[in-house]
N, C-alpha and C positions, 0 to 999 in steps of 0.2 A: 386076580389081585395073588400075590407072594403066600407061600406060606408062612406062617406063625414061626420066629426059633423054636427051634425045640430045646429044652434045657438043658442039653451037653452040648451044643452049638457055641462055638467063639467067637468072643466080638469080631474079628474080622470079617464075620458073616453078615453085619450089619453095611461094611464096604459093597462086599458083591451081589446084594438082592435087595438092597433097596435107596431109596436117596441119601446120602450120605448129610449128616447136620450141622456139619463145620459151613462156616461162614460164606454161603452163597456159592454152594457147591453145585445147584442145579435151579433152573429161574420158573421151572413148572413140574407138575408129577407127570410123570411117563410111564408108561406099563407094555412089556416088560422092561426089565433094564435093560440097555445091552451090556454083553458080556465086559469085561476090564479088562486092561491091559493086563500082558503077561507079568505074574510077580516081581520079576527081577527089574522093573520100571522102578519101583516104590522103594526108596532110601529106607522104608519099615512100613509093616502090615496095619492098616488102621484097627486102632482098637487092642493091639497086641502088649505085651510088655514090654517091650522097649518101644511103642507108643508112647507109652501111660509114660514112660521114666524120663522119655526125651521134653515130653511136653511139664513135665515137674522140673526138669533142670532147667527148662527155657522160663520158666517162671523163677527159680532162683537167679538168672543172671539179670532176667527186664526189671522186675520187680526191685533187687535190691540193689541195683547198678543206679538206678530212677531215681528210687530216690531218695539214696546218698550223694547223688549229683546235687540234688537244689536243696541240700540240707540248709544253705544260706537262706536261701525265702523260707523253708519252714519254722527257722528260729525267728524270723522274726514275724510271720504269720501267727506262730504260736503266741507271741508278746503279745501283739495287740489283738490277741482275745482275752488273756487273762489279765494285764495289766491298758487299757484300753486310752488311759489318761495319757501316759508315758508315752506310747507307742501309737501313734495318730495316721501313719497310711507305710506304706511299705519303703520309702524314700528316706523318708524322714527316721524309721525306724531300723533302717543299715545305716545310715549315717550316726544314728545314736549306739548304736552298738560298736562299731567301730573305736569311734570317738573312747567310747568308755572300756573296752574290752581288747580294744587290738581286731587285727583280721582274725585271731585265735576267735573272738565270738561268735562268727560266723559260721566256726563249722563244729560249734557244740551239739553232742550226740551225734556223733557220725556214726560211731560203733555199735552205738544199741539199735540206730535207725539200720546200715548196714544188714547187721542178722537177726532184726526183728522182720523185715521187711523182706530178708532171702527166706526164713522162715515159712511166710505167709505166702508168699509166691511160690515156693514147694506146692501148699496146700493147696493154695486158691485154682492152682491151672492143673495141677495132678488128678483134684477129687472134683475138679467142674468135666474134665471129659469121662470120668470113671462114672460122674452121675449121670450124665448126659447119656451114655450108652444103658445105663442100666435101667433108666426111664422109658429109654426109647423099645428095650426088650419088655418093659411091663406093658407099655399101651401099643406096640403092635407098628408095623412100617405104616400103616395108611396114619394113623390115628397122631402117630407121633412127626409125621410131616406135617397132617394138616392144622397141629395143635404146638408146632416148633415154638412157637414165641413163650408161650407158657411152659414147653421143656425148658428152654433156657432159662428164664426166669427159675424153676424151681432147683434146677442144676444146679445154676452160680448162687443160688441163696444157702442149699444145702451145703457145696465148697467151702464157701465162706464162713459158714456159721466155724467150723475145724480150721480155719485157716486163723481167723480172730483169736482163738482161745493159744495157737501158737507164736502169735504176734503179740498179745497183750503184754505180758512181762517187760519183755523191751522197749514197746510203747509208754508204757510207764515209764520205766528209767530213761528213756531221752526226753522227756518232758518234764522230768523234775531236773536233770541237766538243766534244760535251755529256759527252763521260766524261772528256779529258785534260787534267785542270787547267794551265791555262796556256800550251795549246800555241797555240791560235788563240780568235777570238772568231767571226770571219765570213771567208765562202767565199770572197770574194777574198784572205784571209790565208792560211787551209788550204790550199786545193787546189793553191798553187804549192806549200807548204812540203811536202806529203807527196810533190809529183812528183820537189821537187831530190833527197828524204831514200831515196824507193825506189822513182822510178821508176814508169810506167804500171801495174806489181803492184799501187799501194799503193790504186789504185781498184778493183781486179778481184781481190782476192786473197780475198774475199769472197763471192764469184759463188756457189760451191758451198754453201755453206750457204746462203746465200740461196734458190737452187732449191729445197732440203731446207727451209726455213721455208714460201717462196710459192709452190709447186706445189702441194703438200698442200694448204695454207691454201684458194687457189684454187680447186684442184680440189673443195674441203669446198664452199666457198661456193655457187658456182653449180650442181653438181647438190642437194645440200640446198636451194639458196633454190627452184629449179628447180620441182622435187620437191615441196616443202612448200607453194606457192602452188600449184600444180596440187592436191592435195589439198584445198586450203581451196577453193577452186572445186568441186570434186564433191561435196566433203561437208558443207562451212558454208552455203556459196552458197546461196540458192533458184532461181539464175537465171545463165542461162551467163554466159563473161567477156564477150563482146559487148555484152550488154544494158545491164553496168552503166557506170556512172556514171565517170568519169574520176577523182574523189574517191574514190566503192569501189575503185575499181581501185587506187590508192594505197594507200589502207587495210590490204588485203591485201597490197600488196607489202612495205608497214610490218612487218608482221607477221611475212613470210616472212623478212626482212632480219635480224628481231631474232633467231629462233631459228635461223636459220644461222650469227648471228655467234658464239653461246659454242661452238658445237662447228668452227669456224674457229682459238679462241684455243688451244683446247685441244691440237688436232694441229699447230699451228703454234710452240709455245713453245717448246721445247725448243732446236731451231735457231734460233730470236731468239735465244736466251741465248747460243750458241756466235754466234752474228753479232756480238752485240755487244763480247763479249770478244775479238774476234777482229781486229774494227776498230779496237779500243782500242790495242792493243799491234804490235810491230815485230815480224819473225819470228817469229811465233808462225803455229803449222798448226791447222785446226779439231782434228783429232784429239788435239792435244797440250790443248785448251783442255777439249774433251768428256772427256779424262779427269781434269783437275786441276777441274774443276766437282763431276762427281761424279752420282749419282741425284739427291742434293737439289739440287743447286744450278741443274742446268738449269731447275727447276719455280719458282727464283725469282723474284719477279713477275708469277705466274700471276692473281693479282686482278686488278690492276692493268691488266696486258694483256686482259684479261678486260671490264674498264671501257671500256678504249680501244675495243676494239672495238665495244661495243654503243653507246657515241657515235658512230662511225664508221659505224658501219651506220644511225645515227638519221640522219643527217647525210646520208649518202648515200639514204636513200630519199627523205626529202623533198626533196635537190635532183636523186633521179632523175626525182621525184614531178612535179613544178613543172616540169622538163625537156620531161615528155610532154605538162606540158597546155601550154605553148609551141610 
C-alpha cells in the first residue's frame, strides 16, 4: 500500500501515487502504480492551481453557454409549471408565446440565465475537483478508490451547495421575467424592482428549493457520469483510456453525459417546479407551493425538462470535449 499523503504534500501527488478519480481513469486497483509519463506531456499538473482554474473556467463556458442556448425551451417549461392551464405542452406553449409576444418572448431572461449559470458553473466544476481532492486526502488512496462513488456524491453535493448560492439571485430574476407578465423584460429593470419590493430576500427565498433541485441533480450527474464512463471503458472499449484518441474519449464522454441526463431530469424536476412557482410569486413559501401543486403539478413539464437536459448535455459534452482538445 502506498504511503498516506503527508500534510505538506501537493495535490499533484494524488496523480502520481494513486488511482486518479477522474472519470474512468482506471478499471482496476493495481499496486504499485506505474510511473507517470514525463511532466511535459501534461497540459497542466493534476490538482495544481492551473488545473483547478481551468476546471472552473470550463464550468463557466459549458454551463453559461448551454443554459443560454436553450432559453426558449426554458421559458415554456417555466410557464407550464406556473400556468399549466394556459401552457399545456411544449409545441402549444412555443406557439402561444410567439403569438402573444413575438420571437422576443422566447428569449426572455437570457441575460440572468447567462450570468447566473456561468457563476454556478464556476463554483460547481472548480469546487467539485477541489472537494474531490480534499476528500481523497482525508480517506487515503485505497479507501478513496474503494468508496469512489460515495466520494463523487459527497464532492458534488458540497460543490453544488455553494454553486446554488451563487446562482440563486439570477435564477430568481430569470423566473420573474419569464413567468410574471408585464413585470419586467430586462435584467436591469427586474433586479432593482425586486429589491425595492422585497429587499435582498427576493433573490434568496428560492435557495432552499434550489438546493433541493440542484444538489440531487448534481450528485446524480457527476456520480452517474463518472461510473458510466468507467463502465464503458471497462466493458466496451478494447483498450485503456490512456491509449484512446482525443476524439474517442470525447465520444465516450458524450454517451456518458447523455445517459446521466435522463436520471438528472427525473430526480430534480419536482423541486424545479417549486422553484419556478416560488420565484414568480411574492409572499409564498416552498411548503405552500408544494401543497398547491400536488403530486401531478410537480411533474408538469417533465418531458420538456428532459429534452432540456438532453440538449444541455449534448452541448456541454461538445464544449467540454473541445475544451480538452485545446
